C-alpha positions in Angstrom: -0.1 0.2 0.0 2.7 2.2 0.9 4.4 1.5 -2.6 1.1 2.6 -4.4 0.7 5.4 -2.5 4.2 6.6 -3.5 3.1 5.7 -6.8 1.3 9.3 -7.6 4.5 11.7 -6.9 7.2 11.9 -9.4 10.6 9.6 -8.8 13.7 11.5 -7.8 16.3 12.1 -10.3 19.3 11.1 -8.0 19.7 9.2 -5.3 19.4 10.5 -2.2 19.0 7.9 0.5 22.7 7.5 0.2 23.7 10.9 0.9 23.0 10.7 4.5 26.8 10.5 7.3 27.4 6.8 8.1 29.5 4.9 10.5 32.6 5.6 8.7 32.3 9.5 7.6 34.9 11.8 9.9 33.4 14.2 12.3 32.9 18.2 11.6 36.1 18.5 14.1 38.3 15.9 12.5 40.8 16.1 9.1 38.2 15.4 6.4 35.2 17.4 8.4 32.9 19.7 7.2 30.2 21.6 8.4 27.9 23.9 5.9 30.6 26.8 6.2 32.8 26.2 9.2 36.0 25.5 9.6 37.0 28.0 7.2 41.1 26.9 7.9 40.1 23.5 6.3 41.9 20.1 7.5 44.5 22.9 8.6 42.7 24.2 11.4 41.3 20.9 12.5 45.2 20.1 13.4 44.7 22.8 15.7 44.8 21.6 19.6 41.2 21.1 20.6 41.4 23.3 23.7 42.1 26.9 22.0 40.1 25.2 19.2 37.1 24.9 22.1 37.8 28.3 23.8 37.9 30.2 20.1 34.5 28.6 19.1 32.7 29.1 22.8 33.7 32.7 22.4 32.8 32.9 18.6 29.4 31.3 19.4 28.8 33.8 21.9 29.6 36.8 19.8 27.7 34.9 16.8 24.2 35.4 19.6 25.0 39.3 20.0 24.5 39.6 16.1 21.3 37.3 16.0 20.2 40.0 18.7 21.2 42.9 16.7 19.6 41.6 13.9 16.0 40.2 15.4 16.4 43.7 16.6 16.1 45.4 13.2 13.8 42.4 11.8 11.5 43.3 15.0 11.6 47.3 13.7 10.7 45.9 10.5 7.8 43.9 11.8 6.2 47.5 14.2 6.4 48.5 10.8 4.3 46.3 9.0 1.9 45.5 11.8 1.3 49.3 12.7 -0.2 49.8 9.0 -3.2 51.5 9.5 -6.9 51.8 6.8 -9.8 53.8 7.0 -12.8 51.7 8.4 -16.5 53.1 8.2 -18.2 52.3 11.7 -21.7 51.9 11.2 -22.3 52.6 15.1 -20.8 55.9 14.7 -21.6 56.5 11.2 -18.3 58.2 9.9 -15.0 56.5 9.0 -12.0 55.5 11.9 -8.4 54.7 11.7 -7.9 51.0 12.8 -5.3 48.5 12.4 -4.7 45.7 10.2 -3.1 43.9 12.6 -4.6 43.2 15.7 -2.3 43.2 18.5 -3.3 39.6 19.3 -2.8 37.7 15.3 0.2 40.3 15.6 1.5 38.6 18.8 1.0 34.9 17.8 2.4 35.6 14.3 5.2 38.0 13.5 5.8 39.0 16.9 6.6 35.6 17.6 8.6 34.7 14.8 10.9 37.5 15.2 11.1 37.5 18.6 12.0 33.2 18.5 13.5 33.1 14.6 16.6 32.1 16.0 14.9 28.9 17.5 12.4 28.8 14.5 15.1 28.7 11.5 17.5 26.8 13.9 15.0 23.5 14.0 14.3 24.6 9.3 18.1 25.3 8.4 19.4 22.9 10.9 17.1 19.7 8.9 17.3 20.8 5.4 21.4 21.0 5.9 21.3 17.7 7.7 19.7 16.2 4.5 16.5 16.5 5.6 17.2 14.5 8.8 16.1 15.4 12.5 18.9 16.3 15.0 18.9 17.1 18.6 19.8 20.6 18.7 16.7 22.4 17.3 13.9 20.5 19.4 15.9 20.6 22.5 16.4 24.2 22.1 13.0 25.0 21.4 12.1 22.4 24.7 14.8 24.0 27.2 14.0 28.0 25.9 10.2 27.5 26.4 11.2 25.9 30.1 13.7 28.9 30.8 11.2 31.3 29.6 8.2 30.4 31.7 9.9 29.6 34.7 12.6 32.6 34.8 10.3 34.9 33.6 7.8 33.6 36.1 10.0 33.7 39.2 11.9 37.5 38.2 8.2 38.7 37.3 7.1 38.2 40.8 10.0 39.9 42.8 10.2 42.6 40.4 6.9 44.4 40.9 6.6 47.1 43.4 5.9 46.2 47.0 2.3 45.6 47.2 1.3 46.1 43.7 0.1 43.2 41.7 0.3 42.6 37.8 -3.3 40.5 36.6 -4.1 39.7 33.0 -6.6 41.9 31.6 -7.5 39.4 28.7 -8.1 35.8 30.4 -10.0 34.6 27.6 -6.6 34.9 25.2 -4.7 34.0 27.6 -6.8 30.5 28.3 -6.3 29.6 25.0 -2.6 30.2 24.5 -1.8 28.7 27.8 -4.1 25.7 27.3 -2.2 25.1 23.7 1.2 26.0 25.2 0.8 22.8 26.8 -1.0 20.7 24.1 1.7 21.6 21.3 3.8 19.1 23.7 1.5 16.5 24.9 0.8 16.6 20.7 4.3 15.7 19.9 4.2 12.8 22.8 0.9 11.5 20.7 2.9 11.0 17.8 6.1 10.1 18.2 5.4 7.7 20.9 1.6 6.1 20.1 0.6 7.1 16.4 3.9 6.3 14.5 6.0 5.5 17.2 10.0 7.2 15.9 8.8 8.3 13.0 6.7 11.6 11.6 4.2 10.8 8.5 3.1 13.7 5.9 -0.5 13.9 7.5 1.4 14.2 11.0 4.0 17.2 9.8 0.8 19.3 8.1 -1.4 18.5 11.1 1.1 19.8 13.3 1.9 23.0 11.1 -2.2 23.5 11.0 -2.7 23.7 14.5 -0.6 27.1 14.3 -3.5 28.2 12.2 -6.1 26.6 14.6 -4.5 28.5 17.6 -4.2 31.8 15.5 -8.3 31.7 14.6 -9.2 30.8 18.1 -6.8 33.2 19.8 -8.5 35.7 17.5 -12.0 34.7 18.0 -11.7 35.4 21.4 -10.1 38.6 21.2 -12.9 39.4 19.5 -15.3 37.9 21.8 -17.0 35.6 19.6 -16.7 32.7 21.5 -18.8 31.7 24.5 -17.5 33.0 27.6 -15.4 35.8 25.9 -17.8 38.4 25.9 -15.8 41.7 26.0 -16.2 45.2 27.7 -17.3 48.4 26.1 -13.9 49.6 24.5 -12.2 52.3 26.5 -10.6 55.5 24.9 -6.5 54.8 24.5 -3.8 57.3 23.6 -2.1 56.2 20.1 -0.4 58.6 17.3 -3.7 58.4 15.1 -6.0 59.9 17.6 -7.7 63.0 16.3 -7.7 66.7 17.5 -11.0 66.0 19.1 -10.5 62.6 20.8 -7.3 64.4 22.2 -8.7 67.3 23.6 -11.9 65.1 25.2 -9.0 63.5 26.9 -7.2 66.9 27.8 -10.2 67.7 29.9 -10.5 64.5 31.5 -7.0 64.8 32.9 -7.6 68.5 33.6 -10.4 67.4 36.0 -8.6 64.7 37.8 -5.8 67.1 38.5 -8.2 70.1 39.0 -5.7 71.8 41.5 -2.7 72.2 39.4 -4.1 74.4 36.2 -0.8 75.4 35.3 0.2 71.9 33.7 1.8 72.5 30.6 1.1 70.7 27.4 4.3 68.1 27.6 2.7 67.4 31.2 -0.6 67.0 29.8 0.5 64.9 27.4 2.6 62.7 29.7 -0.2 62.0 31.8 -2.3 61.2 29.1 -0.2 58.2 28.3 -0.9 57.1 31.6 -4.3 58.0 32.6 -5.2 56.4 28.9 -3.0 53.8 28.5 -2.2 52.0 25.4 0.1 49.2 25.8 3.8 48.9 24.0 4.1 46.4 21.4 6.0 43.3 22.1 8.3 44.4 19.3 8.7 47.2 21.4 10.2 45.7 24.1 12.0 43.1 23.1 14.0 45.9 20.7 14.8 47.8 24.1 15.8 45.1 25.7 18.6 44.4 22.6 19.5 47.7 22.9 20.4 48.2 26.6 22.2 44.8 26.2 24.3 46.3 23.3 25.0 50.0 23.7 22.1 51.1 21.7 19.6 53.5 21.1 17.3 52.8 23.8 13.4 53.4 23.4 12.3 53.8 26.4 15.3 56.3 28.2 14.3 57.1 31.7 11.2 54.5 31.7 8.0 53.7 29.1 5.5 56.5 28.6 3.0 54.8 31.1 6.3 54.8 34.3 6.8 58.2 32.9 2.6 59.2 33.8 2.8 57.0 36.7 5.9 59.0 37.9 4.4 62.4 37.3 0.5 61.4 37.8 1.8 60.6 42.2 3.8 63.8 42.4 0.5 65.9 41.2 -1.4 63.8 43.9 1.0 64.6 46.8 0.8 68.3 45.9 -2.7 67.5 45.5 -3.1 66.0 49.1 -0.9 69.0 50.6 -3.0 71.8 49.3 -6.1 69.4 50.7 -4.9 69.5 54.3 -4.1 73.1 53.9 -7.4 74.2 52.7 -9.7 72.0 54.3 -12.5 73.3 56.5 -12.9 69.6 58.3 -15.9 68.2 56.2 -18.6 70.6 58.0 -22.0 69.4 57.4 -24.0 71.7 55.5 -27.9 73.0 56.6 -30.3 74.1 53.9 -33.7 74.4 53.1 -35.4 71.7 51.0 -37.2 74.1 48.8 -36.9 77.6 48.4 -40.2 78.6 47.4 -43.7 77.7 48.5 -47.3 79.1 47.4 -50.1 78.4 49.8 -53.7 79.3 50.1 -55.1 81.3 52.9 -57.4 78.4 54.1 -54.1 75.8 54.2 -54.3 77.1 58.3 -50.4 75.4 58.9 -47.6 74.9 56.5 -44.6 72.7 57.2 -41.8 73.8 55.8 -38.9 71.1 55.6 -35.0 71.6 56.8 -32.0 69.3 56.5 -28.8 68.4 56.9 -26.3 67.3 54.3 -23.3 65.6 55.6 -22.2 63.6 59.0 -22.6 65.9 62.6 -20.0 64.7 64.6 -22.2 66.2 67.7 -25.6 67.8 67.8 -25.6 71.5 67.1 -28.5 73.8 66.6 -29.2 76.5 63.6 -31.6 79.8 64.2 -34.8 80.7 62.0 -36.8 83.8 61.5 -39.8 85.0 59.6 -39.7 88.6 57.8 -42.2 90.1 56.6 -42.3 91.2 52.8 -45.8 92.5 51.1 -47.6 90.1 53.8 -47.7 91.3 57.1 -46.8 89.5 60.9 -49.9 89.3 62.7 -52.2 90.1 59.8 -51.3 87.5 57.0 -49.3 85.0 59.2 -48.1 84.5 62.5 -44.6 85.6 62.8 -42.3 82.4 64.5 -38.2 82.5 65.2 -36.4 79.7 67.5 -34.0 76.9 66.8 -33.9 73.6 65.2 -31.8 70.9 66.4 -29.5 68.2 64.2 -27.0 65.7 65.4 -25.7 62.0 64.4 -29.3 60.5 64.5 -31.0 63.7 63.5 -30.7 64.9 59.8 -34.3 66.2 58.9 -36.5 69.2 60.7 -39.8 70.7 60.4 -40.9 74.8 60.5 -44.4 75.1 61.4 -45.9 78.5 60.3 -49.4 79.5 60.6 -51.1 81.1 57.6 -54.1 83.4 58.5 -57.4 83.8 56.9 -58.7 87.4 56.1 -61.8 89.2 54.5 -62.1 89.8 51.1 -60.3 89.8 48.4 -56.2 90.5 48.2 -53.7 90.2 46.2 -50.7 87.3 46.1 -48.5 88.2 48.9 -44.9 86.8 50.4 -43.1 86.8 53.5 -40.2 84.6 54.0 -38.2 82.6 56.3 -34.4 82.7 56.6 -31.8 80.9 58.6 -28.8 82.6 60.5 -25.4 82.3 60.5 -23.7 81.2 64.0 -21.1 81.7 66.4 -21.0 78.1 66.2 -18.2 76.8 63.7 -19.5 72.8 63.6 -21.7 73.9 60.3 -22.2 75.8 57.5 -25.3 77.2 55.5 -26.1 76.1 52.2 -27.0 78.2 49.5 -30.8 77.9 49.6 -30.9 79.2 53.4 -34.0 81.6 52.4 -37.8 80.8 51.8 -40.3 82.8 49.8 -44.3 82.3 50.9 -46.8 83.4 48.7 -50.0 83.8 49.3 -52.4 83.7 47.4 -55.9 83.2 47.3 -56.9 80.4 44.9 -57.7 76.6 45.3 -56.1 75.3 42.4 -53.8 72.3 41.6 -52.0 74.4 39.3 -50.1 74.1 36.0 -46.2 72.7 35.7 -43.4 74.1 33.9 -39.5 74.5 33.6 -38.1 77.6 35.1 -37.2 77.9 31.5 -37.8 75.9 28.0 -33.9 76.4 27.1 -31.0 76.0 29.6 -27.2 76.5 27.9 -24.9 74.4 29.6 -20.9 75.6 29.4 -17.9 73.8 28.4 -17.2 73.4 32.3 -20.0 72.5 33.7 -20.7 69.0 35.2 -24.1 68.7 36.4 -27.1 71.0 36.3 -30.0 72.1 38.9 -33.4 72.0 36.5 -36.5 73.8 38.2 -39.9 73.0 38.1 -42.3 75.4 38.5 -46.2 74.8 40.0 -48.2 78.2 38.8 -52.0 79.3 39.2 -52.0 77.4 42.6 -50.8 75.2 44.8 -53.4 73.3 46.3 -52.8 69.2 47.5 -50.0 67.0 46.3 -49.0 67.0 42.5 -46.4 64.3 40.8 -45.3 64.3 37.3 -42.2 61.9 36.1 -39.2 63.5 34.2 -36.6 61.6 31.7 -34.0 62.5 29.2 -33.9 61.8 25.7 -31.0 62.6 23.4 -30.7 64.5 20.2 -27.4 65.5 18.2 -26.3 64.7 22.0 -25.2 61.0 22.7 -26.5 59.5 26.2 -24.2 57.9 28.2 -21.4 60.1 26.2 -22.5 63.4 26.3 -25.3 63.5 29.3 -26.2 60.6 31.9 -29.5 59.0 31.1 -31.8 60.2 34.0 -35.7 59.2 35.0 -37.6 59.3 37.9 -40.6 61.1 39.5 -41.0 64.7 40.7 -43.3 65.0 43.9 -44.7 68.7 45.0 -46.0 68.8 48.4 -49.5 70.8 49.0 -48.7 74.4 49.1 -44.9 73.7 47.6 -44.4 75.8 44.2 -41.0 74.7 43.0 -39.2 71.4 43.0 -35.7 70.2 41.4 -33.9 68.2 40.1 -30.0 67.1 38.8 -28.5 66.3 35.5 -25.2 65.0 34.9 -23.4 66.4 32.5 -19.8 64.9 30.6 -18.5 67.6 29.3 -15.6 66.3 27.0 -13.7 69.3 25.8 -15.8 69.6 22.4 -14.9 72.3 20.0 -16.6 70.5 17.0 -20.1 72.1 17.4 -22.3 72.5 19.9 -24.9 69.4 21.1 -28.6 69.8 22.5 -31.0 67.0 24.3 -34.3 67.0 25.7 -35.8 66.8 29.1 -39.0 65.6 29.6 -41.9 66.2 32.1 -45.3 63.7 31.6 -47.7 62.0 33.7 -49.0 64.7 35.5 -51.5 64.1 38.6 -53.2 65.5 41.5 -55.6 67.5 38.9 -52.3 69.4 37.9 -51.8 70.1 34.1 -48.9 71.2 32.0 -48.9 75.2 30.4 -50.2 74.5 26.5 -48.2 77.3 25.8 -45.0 76.4 26.4 -43.3 73.5 24.3 -44.7 69.9 24.8 -48.0 71.3 24.9 -51.0 70.1 27.7 -49.6 66.6 27.0 -45.8 67.7 28.4 -43.4 70.0 28.7 -40.3 69.8 27.3 -36.6 72.0 28.1 -33.8 72.1 25.2 -30.2 71.5 27.2 -27.3 72.8 24.7 -24.2 71.7 25.6 -22.0 74.7 24.2 -18.8 73.8 22.7 -15.6 75.3 24.0 -14.1 77.5 21.5 -10.8 77.9 23.2 -10.1 74.3 23.1 -9.0 73.7 19.3 -5.6 75.5 19.8 -5.0 73.4 23.0 -5.8 70.4 21.3 -3.5 71.4 18.4 -0.9 72.3 20.9 -1.1 69.0 22.6 -1.4 66.7 19.7 2.5 68.4 18.3 3.2 67.6 22.0 1.9 64.1 21.9 3.8 63.6 18.0 7.2 64.7 20.2 6.6 62.2 22.1 5.9 59.1 19.7 8.9 60.2 17.9 11.0 59.8 20.9 9.5 55.8 21.1 9.5 55.4 17.4 11.8 52.4 16.0 13.0 52.0 12.5 14.4 54.5 10.3 13.5 56.2 7.1 16.8 56.4 5.3 20.4 54.6 5.0 21.8 57.9 7.2 20.1 57.8 9.9 20.3 53.8 10.6 24.2 54.6 10.4 24.5 57.6 12.4 22.5 55.2 15.2 24.9 52.7 14.7 28.5 54.1 14.9 27.8 56.8 17.4 27.0 54.7 21.2 23.4 54.6 22.6 22.5 55.9 19.0 23.2 59.7 18.7 25.6 62.6 19.1 23.6 63.6 22.0 22.8 60.6 23.8 26.8 59.3 23.4 27.6 62.4 25.7 26.0 60.8 28.5 27.5 57.4 27.8 28.8 55.3 30.8 31.7 52.8 30.7 29.4 50.2 30.1 27.5 51.1 27.3 31.0 51.9 25.8 32.2 48.7 26.1 29.2 47.0 25.1 29.0 49.5 22.0 32.2 48.4 20.8 31.8 44.9 21.2 28.8 44.9 18.9 30.1 47.9 16.5 30.7 45.2 13.5 27.0 43.6 13.8 26.1 47.5 13.7 27.4 48.5 11.3 26.7 45.0 9.0 22.8 45.5 10.2 23.0 49.3 8.9 23.2 47.7 5.2 19.6 46.1 5.7 17.5 48.4 3.9 15.4 50.9 5.8 11.7 50.2 7.1 10.3 52.5 5.1 11.1 50.8 2.3 7.6 49.0 1.0 6.3 49.5 4.2 9.0 47.0 6.2 8.6 44.2 3.5 11.9 44.4 2.3 13.3 44.9 5.6 12.0 42.3 7.0 13.1 39.6 4.2 16.4 40.7 4.4 17.0 40.6 8.4 15.2 37.4 8.4 18.1 36.5 5.7 20.8 37.9 7.6 19.7 35.7 10.7 19.3 32.6 9.0 23.0 33.0 7.4 24.3 33.6 11.5 22.2 30.7 12.4 24.2 28.1 9.6 27.4 29.7 11.6 26.4 29.0 14.5 25.1 25.1 14.1 28.4 24.7 12.6 30.1 26.5 15.9 28.2 24.1 18.0 28.9 20.8 16.2 32.7 21.7 16.4 32.2 22.4 20.0 30.0 19.4 20.9 32.7 16.9 18.9 35.6 18.6 20.8 34.6 18.2 24.1 32.4 15.2 23.2 29.1 17.0 24.2 25.6 15.2 23.0 24.0 18.1 21.2 21.2 18.2 24.2 24.2 19.7 26.2 25.2 22.3 23.3 21.4 23.0 23.6 21.6 23.8 27.2 24.5 26.4 26.1 22.3 27.8 23.5 19.0 28.5 25.5 20.3 30.9 28.2 21.7 32.8 25.1 19.1 32.8 23.1 16.7 33.8 25.7 18.3 36.5 26.8 16.5 39.5 25.2 13.1 37.9 25.2 13.2 37.7 29.2 14.6 40.8 29.5 11.6 42.1 27.0 9.1 40.2 29.3 10.0 41.4 32.6 10.6 44.7 31.2 6.6 44.8 30.1 5.3 43.3 33.4 7.7 46.1 35.7 6.4 48.7 33.4 2.9 48.1 32.4 -0.4 48.0 34.7 -1.2 44.5 33.2 0.8 41.1 33.0 -0.3 40.0 29.2 2.5 41.4 27.7 4.6 39.2 29.8 3.3 35.6 30.9 0.5 35.9 28.2 3.1 36.1 25.6 5.2 33.6 27.0 2.7 31.5 26.8 1.7 32.1 22.8 5.9 31.9 22.1 6.1 29.0 23.4 3.2 27.0 21.5 4.0 28.9 18.6 7.7 27.7 18.9 6.4 24.1 18.3 3.9 24.0 15.5 6.2 26.7 13.5 9.8 25.9 15.0 9.1 22.3 14.7 5.4 21.6 12.5 6.9 23.5 9.7 10.5 21.5 8.9 9.0 18.3 10.1 6.0 18.5 7.5 8.7 19.9 5.1 11.0 16.7 5.7 8.2 14.4 5.9 7.4 15.2 2.4 10.9 15.0 1.6 11.3 11.2 2.5 7.3 10.7 0.7 9.1 11.3 -2.7 12.0 9.3 -1.8 12.4 5.8 -2.8 15.3 4.1 -0.4 16.8 0.7 -1.1 18.4 -1.8 1.1 22.3 -1.0 1.5 21.9 2.9 1.2 22.9 4.8 3.9 19.2 6.1 5.3 19.2 2.1 5.6 22.4 2.0 7.3 21.5 4.9 9.6 17.8 3.7 10.8 18.2 0.1 10.4 14.9 -0.8 12.9 12.9 1.6 11.1 13.9 0.7 7.9 12.3 -2.9 8.7 9.2 -1.3 8.8 9.5 1.4 6.1 11.9 0.3 4.1 11.2 2.7 1.1 12.4 6.1 3.8 10.4 8.2 6.3 11.3 10.8 8.2 12.2 9.5 11.5 12.7 11.4 14.4 13.2 8.9 17.6 10.9 9.6 20.5 13.1 8.9 23.5 15.7 11.7 22.5 12.7 14.1 23.6 10.2 12.6 25.0 11.6 13.0 28.4 12.3 16.5 27.9 8.8 16.9 26.7 7.4 15.0 30.0 9.1 17.2 31.9 8.0 20.3 30.1 4.4 19.3 30.5 4.9 18.9 34.0 6.6 22.3 34.7 4.2 24.4 32.3 0.8 22.5 34.2 2.0 23.0 37.9 3.1 26.5 37.1 -0.4 27.5 35.1 -2.2 25.9 38.6 0.1 28.4 40.4 -0.6 31.6 38.6 -4.4 30.8 38.5 -4.2 29.9 42.1 -2.2 33.5 42.9 -5.0 35.3 40.7 -7.4 33.9 43.2 -6.2 34.6 46.3 -3.7 37.2 45.4 -5.8 38.6 43.2 -2.7 39.3 40.4 -0.4 36.7 38.8 2.3 38.7 40.1 3.5 40.5 42.9 1.5 41.1 46.3 2.9 40.3 49.6 6.7 40.4 49.2 7.2 37.0 51.3 4.9 35.1 48.9 6.4 36.2 45.9 9.6 35.3 46.6 8.6 32.1 48.0 6.6 31.6 44.0 9.8 32.6 42.4 12.1 29.7 44.5 9.2 27.8 43.6 9.4 28.6 40.1 13.4 28.7 39.9 13.1 24.9 41.4 10.6 24.0 38.7 13.4 25.3 36.5 15.9 22.6 38.0 14.0 19.9 37.6 13.9 20.3 34.3 17.2 20.2 33.5 18.1 17.5 35.9 14.7 15.1 34.3 15.7 15.9 30.8 19.8 15.9 30.9 19.2 12.5 32.9 17.1 10.8 30.9 20.0 11.7 28.2 
């Protein structure tokens, strides 16, 4: 059946099954041995003493990893350019076009970002298999397994203790994290399944294709979870974030909110406002920028985040300003004294009402009992003739917040015009309370006995740009007999509910004789300058015999007041200045270049520029001089502005591939000279390959308010490294051997005699005993680590940080997991 299946493929032109190294072949470090490129000195170099050669190859190996890190820096600049592409998209909800990213952060992280940061590990497997005549080696897979464990436990351990005391870092998007965490374990279980159970020690075409396709399954599921399309992944409404494509109106709204947050600091500069906006409206930095910054710190290059990330700078400034506000508050506070005022400012009563009861209320928390004096005062109504004068004190205390003052209305003979008198609350020498704005009540005495009509005090109200709430007054005229109620509600016009104003609805009550009532509306001023916006307040459902004035807006069935939120005409100029300040800040953290000249300037000068070179320390100079040849070579790669970054991407990827070939040869030479297995050499490569990524993840955990860019990216990276780093080359190798027809006696049969008995025509061989213990050890470490993070989230409130003692204990536990992996994987070898 296998021969029949192969008959569909064309026969190969040469006998490739006889090209494999065999038992009589010279080793790479022996006379006659040869790698892909090295040794350059051929047999003459092979005759050098072993120890000096081993030291030389080890130094060159470390130096090549510095070159890989620098070219990955260039690759990540290209990826940042590619994934930052924007297009105009028509938003049906907003009914206008908006600038949106072509690449969502989740897709970018799992594709190009992971390819960039793990380019060496992936290319090590691809190049290693192709260069090894499409046969497997331990070097690439063991590097991936060790790299996965190293990132997981080291990032986890360091991030536990690097968070400032008392702070925690929590994963925000648990839906995407759950998927990447699952696949970071499932990917390695899948390797065990195909190598141990389905087709022991071999990988056929179907298994290679499925392994590679699992990457796309992970990508689609993560994308759907990110968009809230999977069950249980519904997203909260998007919040405003600051980014380079913000419109002047959006910047003005953010500025307004920032100024309100720090209202005591009216002299904030545009630069300070821009810094605070990057804190309050935080937009996570890309994985590429964290990786680039980590690499440049290691080679004396131009740092992306000098003196901290934009979020950190904003957090420091906000803390400084908050300290100033607290100091001002301590100096100016009045001790939060309770405020006393009348419940309503006006009453209309008939002469026949008898006794009028007027309510007084205390707002605040009285610390001890106190009393407030009151007294009536004549208007055109006279005491003793139209009413009985009263005076006295009302008492309040911790358990008494409201009091009633009774005034008797006198009935006279004959018709009289409407008259009024006043009831005043008076100041006291007691400093335990203050009087509110409603400290005087006007009482009108009328000769009518009607429920009256309800109208707004004004049917048109203008809200100034700085107003946050307004008091809406409803007047009861032409009578105040009996209890009357009506409902009120807001409805949108050109202003959006929830955006420009809060939805309000409720019931308004007028007691017998009460001629005025009010309620509050909350406005959300946003620094709008483009146009004035309007909405309406509607009264309806009147009861108690009252009615609406049919001469007002709304007619006899309702009463309508139009509220106009005025535009801030001065905000446009401020928004334009702020836009310039934000542009400067975005330029400061921009990566990539528009010209070769800029690239060579950054490569030649220590810390990347003439100005920054002046403040360079000895460490910066040492690292810069050491990396200078690689920096100059990397400056030859086309700038990121060419073809949207794609030319730079492929050129940098090619250079990483070339250096990877050299690293493969150096690893082979070093292992051959020291008699180290490829697994042992992989243990040397793991920390060298992982350091920039580890530093980037740690920087992300420390400098951002969440853990998504740190441990979240580790999980995604570990899964993608299997599906791409092993799935792609294994698929290629499986197809390659499917096309071959090996025969007894060739080198393939000599290399795999046990496999050749079952697959005589050839197949891609991957011995499971080479990796099974490493895979099992990683899987156990990953499951325990993820379980620990979930437990910390439930008990402490975050994956990282928290109580220092618990954080340090967890870090030690993670390190022990890493040591357990090393012991288990190397003992099996």
